[in-house]
KOLBA-481681 format. One record per residue (C-alpha): residue number from 1; residue in one letter; y, z, x. Coordinates in steps of 0.001 Angstrom, whole numbers. Layout:
BEGIN
<site><seq>NUM</seq><type>a</type><v>Y</v><w>Z</w><u>X</u></site>
...
END
This chain:
BEGIN
<site><seq>1</seq><type>m</type><v>3709</v><w>9980</w><u>-16733</u></site>
<site><seq>2</seq><type>r</type><v>979</v><w>12208</w><u>-15878</u></site>
<site><seq>3</seq><type>e</type><v>-1168</v><w>12641</w><u>-12799</u></site>
<site><seq>4</seq><type>r</type><v>-4202</v><w>10429</w><u>-12625</u></site>
<site><seq>5</seq><type>w</type><v>-5833</v><w>11432</w><u>-9367</u></site>
<site><seq>6</seq><type>t</type><v>-4944</v><w>12482</w><u>-5818</u></site>
<site><seq>7</seq><type>w</type><v>-5579</v><w>11221</w><u>-2636</u></site>
<site><seq>8</seq><type>v</type><v>-5209</v><w>12947</w><u>637</u></site>
<site><seq>9</seq><type>s</type><v>-5837</v><w>10747</w><u>4045</u></site>
<site><seq>10</seq><type>a</type><v>-5005</v><w>12039</w><u>7443</u></site>
<site><seq>11</seq><type>a</type><v>-4403</v><w>8252</w><u>8242</u></site>
<site><seq>12</seq><type>v</type><v>-1476</v><w>7987</w><u>5663</u></site>
<site><seq>13</seq><type>i</type><v>1440</v><w>9944</w><u>6556</u></site>
<site><seq>14</seq><type>n</type><v>4209</v><w>7624</w><u>5150</u></site>
<site><seq>15</seq><type>a</type><v>3541</v><w>4890</w><u>2551</u></site>
<site><seq>16</seq><type>s</type><v>5726</v><w>2709</w><u>517</u></site>
<site><seq>17</seq><type>i</type><v>4590</v><w>1944</w><u>-2994</u></site>
<site><seq>18</seq><type>v</type><v>5153</v><w>-998</w><u>-5270</u></site>
<site><seq>19</seq><type>a</type><v>3880</v><w>-698</w><u>-8880</u></site>
<site><seq>20</seq><type>s</type><v>3595</v><w>-2684</w><u>-12163</u></site>
<site><seq>21</seq><type>d</type><v>1699</v><w>-1596</w><u>-15262</u></site>
<site><seq>22</seq><type>d</type><v>-1686</v><w>-2840</w><u>-14183</u></site>
<site><seq>23</seq><type>r</type><v>-1591</v><w>-2629</w><u>-10265</u></site>
<site><seq>24</seq><type>v</type><v>-315</v><w>-266</w><u>-7620</u></site>
<site><seq>25</seq><type>l</type><v>264</v><w>-1723</w><u>-4096</u></site>
<site><seq>26</seq><type>v</type><v>297</v><w>1023</w><u>-1258</u></site>
<site><seq>27</seq><type>f</type><v>1717</v><w>-175</w><u>2044</u></site>
<site><seq>28</seq><type>t</type><v>973</v><w>2361</w><u>4794</u></site>
<site><seq>29</seq><type>a</type><v>2831</v><w>3127</w><u>7913</u></site>
<site><seq>30</seq><type>g</type><v>-244</v><w>1979</w><u>9797</u></site>
<site><seq>31</seq><type>g</type><v>34</v><w>-1549</w><u>8318</u></site>
<site><seq>32</seq><type>e</type><v>-2341</v><w>-1489</w><u>5702</u></site>
<site><seq>33</seq><type>l</type><v>-2282</v><w>-2807</w><u>2191</u></site>
<site><seq>34</seq><type>i</type><v>-4228</v><w>-962</w><u>-568</u></site>
<site><seq>35</seq><type>l</type><v>-4330</v><w>-2340</w><u>-3896</u></site>
<site><seq>36</seq><type>l</type><v>-5151</v><w>160</w><u>-6736</u></site>
<site><seq>37</seq><type>d</type><v>-5521</v><w>196</w><u>-10528</u></site>
<site><seq>38</seq><type>p</type><v>-3335</v><w>2908</w><u>-11959</u></site>
<site><seq>39</seq><type>r</type><v>-5574</v><w>3608</w><u>-15019</u></site>
<site><seq>40</seq><type>a</type><v>-8631</v><w>4140</w><u>-12948</u></site>
<site><seq>41</seq><type>e</type><v>-10191</v><w>7732</w><u>-13492</u></site>
<site><seq>42</seq><type>r</type><v>-10501</v><w>8004</w><u>-9830</u></site>
<site><seq>43</seq><type>f</type><v>-9191</v><w>6851</w><u>-6635</u></site>
<site><seq>44</seq><type>e</type><v>-11010</v><w>3618</w><u>-5936</u></site>
<site><seq>45</seq><type>p</type><v>-9123</v><w>884</w><u>-4119</u></site>
<site><seq>46</seq><type>l</type><v>-9698</v><w>-2578</w><u>-5505</u></site>
<site><seq>47</seq><type>s</type><v>-8806</v><w>-4228</w><u>-2231</u></site>
<site><seq>48</seq><type>r</type><v>-7747</v><w>-3319</w><u>1264</u></site>
<site><seq>49</seq><type>q</type><v>-6139</v><w>-5508</w><u>3833</u></site>
<site><seq>50</seq><type>r</type><v>-5028</v><w>-4862</w><u>7559</u></site>
<site><seq>51</seq><type>l</type><v>-1886</v><w>-6694</w><u>8035</u></site>
<site><seq>52</seq><type>f</type><v>-1746</v><w>-6810</w><u>11953</u></site>
<site><seq>53</seq><type>e</type><v>-4463</v><w>-7061</w><u>14559</u></site>
<site><seq>54</seq><type>r</type><v>-3207</v><w>-3854</w><u>16465</u></site>
<site><seq>55</seq><type>d</type><v>-2340</v><w>-553</w><u>15310</u></site>
<site><seq>56</seq><type>v</type><v>1421</v><w>-529</w><u>14231</u></site>
<site><seq>57</seq><type>s</type><v>3697</v><w>2148</w><u>13043</u></site>
<site><seq>58</seq><type>l</type><v>5846</v><w>450</w><u>10370</u></site>
<site><seq>59</seq><type>y</type><v>8609</v><w>2026</w><u>8123</u></site>
<site><seq>60</seq><type>a</type><v>10097</v><w>-750</w><u>6382</u></site>
<site><seq>61</seq><type>h</type><v>9447</v><w>-1185</w><u>2627</u></site>
<site><seq>62</seq><type>p</type><v>7658</v><w>-4559</w><u>1660</u></site>
<site><seq>63</seq><type>a</type><v>9644</v><w>-7030</w><u>-437</u></site>
<site><seq>64</seq><type>p</type><v>7742</v><w>-8859</w><u>-3260</u></site>
<site><seq>65</seq><type>a</type><v>9295</v><w>-12174</w><u>-4142</u></site>
<site><seq>66</seq><type>d</type><v>7775</v><w>-14555</w><u>-6692</u></site>
<site><seq>67</seq><type>t</type><v>4126</v><w>-14856</w><u>-5623</u></site>
<site><seq>68</seq><type>a</type><v>4761</v><w>-13638</w><u>-1985</u></site>
<site><seq>69</seq><type>l</type><v>5205</v><w>-10285</w><u>-263</u></site>
<site><seq>70</seq><type>y</type><v>7221</v><w>-10118</w><u>2725</u></site>
<site><seq>71</seq><type>v</type><v>6356</v><w>-7514</w><u>5281</u></site>
<site><seq>72</seq><type>r</type><v>8162</v><w>-6686</w><u>8588</u></site>
<site><seq>73</seq><type>g</type><v>6132</v><w>-5917</w><u>11476</u></site>
<site><seq>74</seq><type>p</type><v>7132</v><w>-4894</w><u>15000</u></site>
<site><seq>75</seq><type>r</type><v>7720</v><w>-8470</w><u>16325</u></site>
<site><seq>76</seq><type>q</type><v>7281</v><w>-10451</w><u>13281</u></site>
END
């Protein structure tokens, strides 16, 4: 696999990645989900979603199951 693009962000120090042939889901340690197209010519998120109301520090990998994605937060 060759590198398509790089992305550097001070806000993303640690992240978990779940990938398929046509989508990449980045789960940041700050509690944000970023959906990407791995075939895109440049870094351009398809969607971004904050999972928690407050800033959090998350280090657990998300768990995909069927059509759901399970994410563990600080209290839920």
